[in-house]
C-alpha positions in Angstrom: -50.6 -39.7 57.3 -51.5 -43.3 56.8 -55.2 -42.7 57.1 -55.0 -39.8 54.6 -53.2 -42.0 52.1 -55.8 -44.8 52.5 -58.6 -42.3 52.0 -57.0 -41.0 48.8 -56.7 -44.5 47.4 -60.3 -45.2 48.2 -61.4 -42.0 46.6 -59.4 -42.6 43.4 -60.7 -46.2 43.2 -64.3 -45.1 43.7 -64.1 -42.3 41.2 -62.4 -44.5 38.6 -65.0 -47.2 38.9 -67.9 -44.7 38.7 -66.3 -43.0 35.7 -65.9 -46.4 33.9 -69.5 -47.4 34.7 -70.8 -44.0 33.7 -69.1 -44.1 30.3 -70.3 -47.7 29.7 -73.9 -46.8 30.7 -73.8 -43.7 28.5 -72.5 -45.7 25.5 -75.3 -48.3 25.8 -78.0 -45.7 26.1 -77.2 -44.9 22.5 -76.0 -48.3 21.4 -78.6 -50.8 22.6 -77.3 -54.4 22.0 -80.6 -55.9 23.1 -84.0 -54.4 22.2 -86.7 -54.3 24.8 -88.6 -57.0 22.8 -85.6 -59.3 22.8 -85.0 -58.6 26.5 -88.6 -59.5 27.3 -88.5 -62.6 25.3 -85.2 -63.8 26.9 -86.7 -63.0 30.4 -89.8 -65.0 29.5 -87.7 -68.0 28.4 -85.7 -67.7 31.6 -88.8 -67.9 33.7 -90.1 -71.0 31.9 -86.7 -72.6 32.3 -86.6 -71.7 36.0 -90.0 -73.2 36.8 -89.1 -76.4 35.0 -85.9 -76.7 37.0 -87.6 -75.9 40.3 -90.2 -78.6 39.7 -87.4 -81.1 39.0 -85.5 -80.0 42.1 -88.6 -80.4 44.3 -89.3 -83.8 43.0 -85.6 -84.8 43.5 -85.7 -83.5 47.0 -88.8 -85.5 47.9 -87.2 -88.7 46.4 -83.9 -88.1 48.1 -85.7 -87.6 51.5 -87.5 -90.9 51.1 -84.7 -93.0 49.6 -81.8 -91.4 51.6 -80.7 -94.8 53.0 -81.0 -96.7 49.7 -77.6 -97.5 48.4 -77.6 -97.1 44.7 -74.8 -96.0 42.3 -74.8 -92.2 41.9 -76.1 -92.0 38.4 -78.9 -94.4 39.2 -79.8 -92.6 42.5 -80.1 -89.3 40.6 -82.7 -90.8 38.3 -84.6 -93.1 40.8 -84.9 -90.4 43.5 -86.2 -87.9 41.0 -88.6 -90.5 39.5 -90.0 -91.3 42.9 -90.3 -87.6 43.7 -92.3 -87.0 40.6 -94.7 -89.8 41.4 -95.2 -88.6 45.0 -95.5 -84.9 43.9 -98.6 -85.8 41.7 -100.6 -86.7 44.9 -100.1 -83.1 46.2 -100.9 -81.6 42.8 -104.1 -83.7 42.5 -105.2 -82.7 46.0 -104.6 -79.0 45.2 -106.7 -79.5 42.0 -109.6 -80.9 44.0 -109.3 -78.0 46.4 -109.4 -75.6 43.4 -106.2 -73.8 44.2 -104.5 -74.0 40.8 -103.3 -70.4 41.1 -99.8 -69.0 40.7 -99.7 -67.6 44.3 -100.6 -70.8 45.9 -98.6 -73.2 43.7 -95.6 -70.9 43.8 -95.7 -70.6 47.5 -96.0 -74.3 47.9 -93.1 -74.9 45.6 -90.9 -72.4 47.5 -91.9 -74.0 50.8 -90.9 -77.4 49.6 -87.6 -76.1 48.2 -86.9 -74.6 51.6 -87.8 -77.7 53.6 -85.9 -80.0 51.2 -82.9 -77.8 50.6 -80.4 -80.2 52.2 -81.7 -83.1 50.2 -81.7 -81.1 47.0 -78.1 -80.1 47.6 -76.9 -83.6 48.2 -78.9 -84.7 45.1 -77.1 -82.1 43.0 -73.8 -83.2 44.4 -74.4 -86.7 43.0 -74.1 -85.2 39.5 -70.4 -85.1 39.9 -70.3 -88.8 39.0 -71.5 -88.0 35.5 -68.4 -85.9 35.0 -66.2 -88.7 36.2 -67.7 -91.1 33.6 -67.0 -88.8 30.7 -63.3 -89.6 30.5 -63.9 -93.3 29.8 -64.8 -92.9 26.1 -62.8 -93.7 23.0 -63.1 -91.7 19.8 -66.4 -93.4 18.9 -67.7 -92.6 22.3 -66.8 -89.0 22.0 -68.6 -88.7 18.7 -71.7 -90.4 20.2 -71.5 -87.9 23.1 -71.4 -85.1 20.6 -74.5 -86.5 18.8 -76.4 -86.9 22.1 -75.5 -83.3 23.0 -76.8 -82.1 19.6 -80.1 -84.0 20.1 -80.6 -82.5 23.5 -79.7 -79.0 22.4 -82.2 -79.3 19.5 -84.8 -80.6 22.0 -84.1 -77.8 24.4 -84.6 -75.1 21.6 -87.9 -76.6 20.6 -89.1 -77.1 24.2 -88.5 -73.4 25.0 -90.8 -72.5 22.1 -94.6 -72.8 22.0 -96.0 -76.3 21.6 -97.0 -77.4 18.1 -97.3 -81.2 18.3 -100.7 -82.8 17.7 -101.4 -84.7 20.9 -100.1 -81.9 23.0 -102.7 -79.6 21.4 -105.4 -82.3 21.8 -105.0 -83.3 25.4 -101.5 -83.4 26.9 -101.4 -79.7 27.3 -105.1 -78.9 26.4 -106.3 -80.5 29.7 -103.7 -78.6 31.8 -104.9 -75.4 30.1 -108.5 -76.2 31.0 -107.4 -76.8 34.6 -105.5 -73.6 34.6 -108.5 -71.6 33.4 -110.9 -73.3 35.8 -108.5 -73.2 38.7 -108.9 -76.8 39.7 -109.0 -80.4 38.6 -112.5 -80.6 37.2 -114.3 -83.2 35.0 -113.9 -82.1 31.4 -116.8 -83.9 29.5 -115.8 -82.2 26.2 -112.5 -84.2 26.2 -112.8 -87.9 26.8 -109.0 -88.1 27.4 -109.7 -86.6 30.8 -110.4 -90.2 31.8 -106.8 -91.2 31.2 -104.3 -91.3 34.0 -102.6 -87.9 34.2 -99.4 -87.7 36.2 -97.6 -86.0 33.3 -100.5 -83.6 32.7 -100.6 -82.6 36.4 -96.9 -81.7 36.3 -97.5 -79.7 33.1 -100.4 -77.9 34.8 -98.2 -76.6 37.6 -95.6 -75.5 35.0 -98.2 -73.7 32.9 -99.8 -72.0 35.9 -96.5 -70.7 37.2 -94.9 -69.7 33.8 -96.4 -70.8 30.5 -96.7 -73.5 28.0 -93.0 -73.8 27.2 -92.4 -74.5 30.9 -94.5 -77.7 30.5 -92.4 -78.7 27.4 -89.2 -78.1 29.3 -90.5 -80.2 32.2 -91.0 -83.1 29.8 -87.6 -82.4 28.3 -85.9 -82.8 31.7 -87.8 -86.0 32.3 -86.3 -87.4 29.1 -82.8 -86.2 30.2 -83.2 -88.1 33.5 -84.4 -91.2 31.8 -81.4 -91.3 29.5 -79.1 -90.6 32.4 -80.7 -93.5 34.3 -80.4 -95.9 31.4 -76.7 -95.0 31.1 -76.1 -95.4 34.8 -77.9 -98.8 35.0 -76.1 -100.4 32.0 -72.8 -98.9 33.2 -73.0 -100.8 36.4 -72.7 -104.1 34.5 -70.7 -103.0 31.5 -68.4 -100.1 30.5 -69.3 -96.5 30.0 -68.9 -97.0 26.3 -71.4 -99.8 26.2 -73.8 -97.9 28.3 -73.6 -95.0 25.9 -74.5 -97.3 23.0 -77.6 -98.4 25.1 -78.7 -94.7 25.2 -77.9 -94.2 21.5 -80.0 -97.3 20.6 -83.0 -95.4 21.9 -82.1 -91.9 20.6 -81.2 -93.5 17.2 -85.0 -93.6 16.6 -86.5 -90.4 15.3 -89.7 -90.5 17.4 -87.8 -91.0 20.7 -85.2 -88.4 19.9 -87.5 -85.8 18.6 -90.2 -86.3 21.2 -88.0 -85.0 24.0 -89.6 -81.6 23.3 -93.1 -82.4 22.3 -94.9 -82.1 25.6 -96.0 -85.7 25.5 -95.7 -88.2 28.3 -93.8 -91.0 26.5 -90.5 -90.3 28.2 -92.2 -90.2 31.6 -93.4 -93.8 31.0 -89.8 -94.7 30.1 -88.5 -93.1 33.3 -91.0 -95.0 35.4 -90.4 -98.2 33.4 -86.7 -97.9 34.0 -87.2 -97.3 37.7 -89.4 -100.4 37.9 -86.8 -102.6 36.2 -84.0 -101.2 38.4 -85.9 -102.1 41.5 -86.6 -105.6 40.2 -82.9 -105.9 39.4 -81.9 -105.0 43.0 -84.7 -107.2 44.4 -83.6 -110.3 42.5 -80.1 -109.9 44.0 -81.0 -109.1 47.5 -84.6 -110.5 47.9 -85.3 -107.6 50.2 -89.1 -106.8 50.3 -88.7 -103.0 50.2 -87.3 -103.2 46.7 -90.3 -105.3 45.6 -92.6 -102.7 47.1 -90.7 -99.9 45.3 -91.0 -101.9 42.0 -94.8 -102.0 42.6 -94.9 -98.2 43.3 -93.0 -97.4 40.2 -95.2 -99.7 38.2 -98.3 -97.9 39.5 -96.7 -94.5 38.6 -96.1 -95.8 35.0 -99.7 -96.9 34.8 -100.7 -93.5 36.3 -99.0 -91.9 33.3 -100.6 -94.0 30.5 -103.1 -96.9 30.7 -101.0 -98.9 28.1 -98.0 -98.7 30.4 -99.8 -101.5 32.4 -97.8 -103.9 30.2 -95.0 -103.4 32.8 -97.3 -105.0 35.4 -97.5 -108.1 33.3 -93.7 -108.0 32.8 -93.2 -107.6 36.6 -95.2 -110.7 37.4 -93.1 -112.7 34.9 -89.9 -111.3 36.4 -91.0 -112.5 39.9 -91.9 -116.0 38.6 -88.9 -116.6 36.3 -86.3 -115.2 38.6 -87.6 -117.2 41.6 -88.8 -120.6 40.5 -85.4 -122.3 41.0 -84.7 -121.0 44.5 -88.1 -120.2 46.0 -91.1 -122.4 47.0 -94.3 -121.9 45.0 -96.0 -120.4 48.1 -93.4 -117.7 48.5 -93.5 -116.8 44.8 -97.3 -116.5 45.0 -96.9 -114.2 48.0 -94.4 -112.0 46.2 -96.7 -111.7 43.1 -99.7 -110.9 45.4 -97.7 -108.2 47.3 -96.5 -106.6 44.1 -99.9 -106.6 42.5 -101.5 -105.2 45.7 -99.1 -102.3 45.9 -99.7 -101.5 42.2 -103.4 -101.4 42.6 -103.1 -99.3 45.8 -101.0 -96.6 44.3 -102.9 -96.6 41.0 -106.3 -96.5 42.7 -106.6 -92.6 42.8 -107.1 -92.6 39.0 -109.8 -95.4 39.2 -111.6 -93.6 42.0 -111.6 -90.2 40.3 -113.1 -91.8 37.1 -115.7 -93.7 39.1 -116.8 -90.6 41.0 -117.1 -88.5 37.8 -118.6 -91.0 35.4 -119.3 -94.3 37.2 -116.6 -96.1 35.1 -113.3 -96.6 36.9 -111.4 -97.1 33.6 -113.2 -94.3 31.6 -113.2 -93.8 28.7 -112.6 -97.5 28.0 -114.5 -100.8 28.1 -118.1 -99.7 28.6 -120.2 -96.5 28.1 -120.1 -93.8 30.8 -119.9 -90.1 31.0 -119.5 -88.6 27.6 -118.7 -92.0 26.1 -121.8 -93.4 24.5 -122.1 -96.9 22.9 -121.6 -95.3 19.5 -118.5 -93.3 20.6 -117.0 -96.3 22.4 -117.3 -98.5 19.2 -115.7 -95.7 17.2 -112.8 -95.3 19.7 -112.0 -98.9 20.6 -113.2 -100.7 17.5 -110.6 -99.7 15.0 -109.9 -102.5 12.6 -106.5 -104.2 13.3 -103.8 -102.9 11.0 -101.9 -105.4 8.9 -102.2 -109.2 9.1 -100.7 -112.3 10.7 -97.2 -111.2 9.8 -97.6 -108.2 12.1 -98.0 -110.6 15.0 -95.2 -113.1 14.2 -92.7 -110.6 12.9 -93.7 -107.7 15.1 -90.2 -106.6 16.2 -89.0 -106.5 12.6 -92.1 -104.9 11.1 -92.4 -102.3 13.8 -88.8 -101.3 13.1 -89.0 -101.2 9.3 -92.6 -100.0 8.8 -92.9 -97.8 11.9 -93.0 -94.2 10.6 -93.9 -91.2 12.7 -97.4 -89.9 12.1 -98.3 -92.8 9.7 -100.8 -95.6 10.1 -99.9 -98.8 11.8 -97.0 -98.5 14.3 -97.0 -94.7 14.1 -93.5 -94.3 15.5 -89.9 -94.5 14.1 -87.9 -96.4 16.7 -84.7 -96.8 14.7 -82.8 -99.9 13.7 -80.3 -100.3 16.6 -82.7 -101.7 19.2 -83.5 -104.6 17.0 -80.2 -104.8 15.1 -78.1 -105.1 18.2 -80.7 -106.4 20.6 -81.3 -109.7 18.9 -77.6 -110.4 19.0 -77.3 -110.2 22.8 -76.2 -113.9 22.8 -72.9 -113.2 20.9 -70.7 -112.7 23.9 -72.8 -114.8 26.4 -70.0 -117.2 27.3 -67.5 -114.5 28.1 -69.9 -112.6 30.3 -69.8 -112.9 34.1 -72.7 -113.9 36.3 -74.0 -110.4 37.0 -74.0 -109.4 33.3 -76.0 -112.5 32.5 -78.4 -111.6 35.3 -79.3 -108.2 33.9 -79.6 -109.7 30.3 -82.0 -112.3 31.6 -84.1 -109.6 33.4 -84.2 -107.5 30.2 -85.0 -110.6 28.1 -87.9 -111.6 30.3 -89.3 -108.1 30.2 -88.8 -107.9 26.4 -90.5 -111.2 25.7 -93.4 -110.6 28.1 -93.9 -107.1 26.7 -93.7 -108.2 23.1 -96.3 -110.9 23.8 -98.8 -108.4 25.1 -98.0 -106.1 22.2 -98.6 -108.9 19.7 -101.9 -109.9 21.2 -103.3 -106.4 21.8 -102.4 -105.3 18.3 -104.8 -107.8 16.8 -107.7 -106.3 18.7 -107.3 -102.7 17.5 -105.1 -100.7 15.2 -104.6 -98.2 18.0 -103.1 -100.9 20.3 -100.4 -101.6 17.7 -98.7 -98.3 18.0 -95.2 -98.6 19.2 -95.3 -95.6 21.6 -97.9 -97.4 23.8 -95.1 -99.8 24.8 -92.3 -97.3 25.4 -92.4 -98.3 29.1 -90.5 -101.5 28.3 -87.9 -99.9 26.0 -85.2 -99.6 28.7 -85.1 -103.4 28.5 -84.5 -103.3 24.8 -81.7 -100.8 25.4 -80.0 -103.3 27.7 -80.3 -106.0 25.1 -78.8 -103.7 22.5 -75.9 -103.0 24.8 -75.3 -106.7 25.2 -75.3 -107.2 21.5 -72.8 -104.5 21.1 -70.6 -106.2 23.7 -70.8 -109.4 21.8 -69.4 -107.7 18.7 -66.3 -106.6 20.7 -65.3 -110.2 21.2 -65.4 -111.3 17.6 -62.6 -111.1 15.0 -62.8 -112.3 11.4 -59.7 -112.7 9.2 -57.8 -110.5 11.5 -60.4 -107.7 11.4 -62.2 -106.8 14.7 -65.9 -106.6 14.1 -66.1 -103.9 16.7 -64.7 -101.4 14.2 -67.5 -102.3 11.8 -70.3 -102.1 14.3 -68.9 -98.8 15.6 -69.0 -97.4 12.1 -72.6 -98.6 11.6 -73.7 -97.2 15.0 -72.2 -93.9 14.1 -73.8 -93.9 10.7 -77.3 -94.6 12.0 -77.0 -92.2 14.9 -75.4 -89.5 12.8 -78.3 -89.6 10.3 -80.8 -89.3 13.0 -79.0 -86.4 14.7 -78.9 -84.7 11.3 -82.6 -85.2 10.8 -83.5 -83.9 14.2 -81.2 -80.9 13.9 -82.5 -80.0 10.4 -86.1 -80.2 11.6 -85.3 -78.0 14.5 -83.7 -75.3 12.3 -86.6 -75.5 9.8 -89.1 -75.0 12.6 -87.6 -71.7 13.6 -87.1 -72.7 17.2 -83.6 -71.1 17.3 -85.1 -67.7 16.5 -87.7 -68.0 19.1 -85.2 -69.2 21.8 -83.3 -65.9 21.3 -86.4 -63.9 20.9 -85.6 -63.0 17.3 -89.0 -64.1 16.2 -92.4 -63.7 17.9 -94.4 -66.7 18.9 -97.2 -66.0 16.5 -94.9 -66.2 13.5 -93.4 -69.5 14.8 -96.8 -71.0 15.3 -98.1 -70.0 11.9 -94.9 -71.5 10.3 -95.5 -74.8 12.0 -99.3 -75.0 12.2 -100.4 -73.0 9.1 -104.0 -71.8 9.0 -104.7 -73.4 12.4 -103.3 -70.3 14.3 -105.3 -67.6 12.4 -108.5 -69.8 12.9 -107.8 -70.0 16.6 -107.1 -66.3 16.8 -110.5 -65.6 15.1 -112.2 -67.8 17.8 -110.5 -65.9 20.6 -111.5 -62.6 19.0 -115.2 -63.5 19.0 -117.4 -61.5 21.5 -117.6 -62.4 25.1 -119.9 -65.4 25.7 -119.3 -66.9 22.3 -118.8 -70.7 22.2 -117.4 -72.3 19.0 -118.1 -76.0 18.1 -115.2 -77.4 16.1 -116.1 -80.1 13.5 -113.3 -82.5 12.5 -110.7 -80.5 14.5 -109.5 -82.1 17.8 -106.8 -79.5 18.7 -108.2 -77.1 21.3 -105.2 -75.8 23.2 -105.1 -72.4 21.6 -108.8 -71.5 21.7 -109.8 -72.6 25.2 -112.2 -71.8 26.8 -114.1 -70.4 23.8 -114.1 -73.7 21.8 -115.1 -77.3 22.1 -113.1 -79.8 20.2 -114.0 -82.8 18.1 -111.5 -84.9 20.0 -111.9 -88.2 18.3 -113.5 -86.9 15.1 -116.9 -88.4 15.8 -119.0 -85.4 16.6 -121.1 -85.4 13.4 -121.7 -89.2 13.8 -122.9 -88.8 17.4 -125.1 -85.8 16.6 -126.7 -87.6 13.7 -127.6 -90.5 15.9 -131.2 -90.6 17.2 -131.2 -92.7 20.4 -133.6 -95.6 20.3 -134.2 -95.2 16.5 -132.5 -96.1 13.3 -133.8 -92.9 11.7 -130.9 -90.3 12.0 -131.6 -86.6 12.8 -132.0 -84.1 10.1 -129.8 -81.0 9.6 -132.5 -78.7 11.1 -132.7 -80.9 14.2 -128.9 -80.9 14.7 -128.6 -77.2 14.2 -131.4 -76.6 16.7 -129.6 -78.9 19.2 -126.4 -77.0 18.8 -128.1 -73.7 19.3 -129.9 -75.0 22.4 -126.5 -76.2 23.8 -125.2 -72.6 23.6 -123.0 -72.9 20.6 -122.8 -69.6 18.7 -120.2 -70.5 16.0 -119.0 -73.5 14.0 -115.4 -74.0 12.8 -115.2 -76.5 10.0 -111.9 -78.2 9.3 -111.9 -79.2 5.6 -108.7 -81.4 5.8 -110.2 -83.3 8.7 -113.4 -83.9 6.8 -111.4 -85.1 3.7 -109.5 -87.5 5.9 -112.7 -89.0 7.3 -114.2 -89.3 3.8 -111.4 -91.8 3.0 -112.2 -94.0 6.0 -114.7 -96.6 4.8 -117.6 -97.5 7.0 -117.5 -94.4 9.2 -120.0 -92.1 7.5 -122.1 -92.8 4.4 -123.0 -90.5 1.5 -126.3 -89.5 3.1 -124.4 -88.3 6.3 -122.2 -86.0 4.1 -125.2 -84.7 2.1 -127.0 -83.8 5.3 -123.9 -82.0 6.5 -123.6 -80.1 3.3 -127.2 -79.1 3.6 -126.6 -77.7 7.1 -123.5 -75.8 6.1 -125.2 -74.3 3.0 -127.7 -72.5 5.2 -125.2 -70.9 7.5 -123.5 -67.6 6.9 -119.7 -67.8 6.6 -118.1 -65.4 9.0 -114.5 -65.9 7.9 -112.5 -68.2 5.5 -109.0 -69.4 6.3 -107.5 -70.4 3.0 -108.8 -73.8 2.0 -108.3 -75.2 5.5 -111.0 -73.7 7.7 -114.4 -72.1 7.5 -115.9 -70.2 10.5 -119.7 -70.1 10.4 -122.3 -68.2 12.5 -124.9 -70.5 14.1 -127.3 -67.7 15.0 -128.0 -65.9 11.7 
């Protein structure tokens, strides 16, 4: 009887569940909440997100495996371990590129293998994230508002990152080079893009992401790198001050539009910040313990920073200053020299793969800089490196002030908006100096040495070329600026005036500055249409056309050309969306170079240039009118005769298609 009763209950339960499921399924057959198009778009977004997360987990597992016995605070260990793992992972990716195995099956299998092998390390790394939750209950009302603002910035960044890339340098080389590697299946020399000679740790990470998923996976990978960097800066400052103060340090960086918005651009700026932070943290531990392994790690992270961007080499100069100025009171000169030599040796050793690959491909280890090699002729080198310094003597003496006030994203000069908090709070680090303890003074000294050495290099380099004045070239030292800004904020907490605590005033100002930047970032995100793309409510083509205008129809026209076509682009450096059928004008010097007759002052005629293009296999020419207009305003680049010869050449070519007043597509074989 008991068995019969149990069977009846089971039958009733099964029939009830099947009935409910049947009704629900029948309902949604006729009432589809998600169209197949939206479902496919969401699935594609999920795949991009999954690949970016898996890349991060593998890197974290590698770093955790190596630094397992390194005792760092939880929030710092999360960042440092992932940072080291990213640096180590690039060696494997570079090797795979030389073996020509940039294929989804191979890279996917390798990623899954590493995930399996490192699963225990990855789990323990993920477990460390609990410390972030524990730190969230230490904020006052101001801190909660700042957390809300940070969350909105990261949400905006995520929405843009999960959409197709649209930012200029990503289309020129940060993602264009990975796209070329994906198409070719390996890490090959790309003579049509001189930026191939730059160090490419970030680009190699993006290559894996693009091979396994798509372009948004690369953007999401860069987004998570920025998240890690902010987490590390928060954790580092928190060890010396409070969670509230550490939060202000992060906000001082995200209070600048360029840094906040670039989380989703697919650039490598946040990767240099991550490696710069890791370098400074290792120096911080080394100055307290004097253990050689931390000095070695500082050298490794310095090499990784330089392996991301040449200009990040400023951290090498800062590192030598840190060794000298934190040791001269307690160490003999011989030991200081040994430490400097060891640090420098480690940096060169781990940076050498980039020098070697350039030397093998072009004969110039620092290609495309310093001297002609590969695709970099004397003429092109003068064009690329010889930019007239922007501004005057005041941009040397008052560089911190002028880079803050006159630095505007996508403008001449400093070319980045870094916000007012880094300078406004950072120069007031001395306010609470007397009330600070020894350890707090130690980190401020470290940050101060880094800031002074970095600013010195920035000032000198900016007088050689306008390009070297750009703020983003020195983002690697900005974690030090964040520390100084935090110290300035602490100083305000100690001051009262006529019974009024200045901390309330500075809190209001910080909220005002950060709030305005959060508003600007969020508005730009909404205007871009990223929210619609994230939820698959708008197709990628519409999103790209909204943000890039006639560029997308022009690229589509190139892609639609017959098989075997090869389009030369004049005045247009952005090649991501037309590879492999196009060749970019990456530094806008193509016409100048093609006009030059080697060994003679007599330039080539339009007929000679056209014949050379045809002989090189070019079948079409895409002419970017806005790029030409921009160059016409640059004095000393091309003279009137150069433009007349160009007009003569174009007048003899049939126009295949016109894209508004932006582009003209010509046929080179009439």
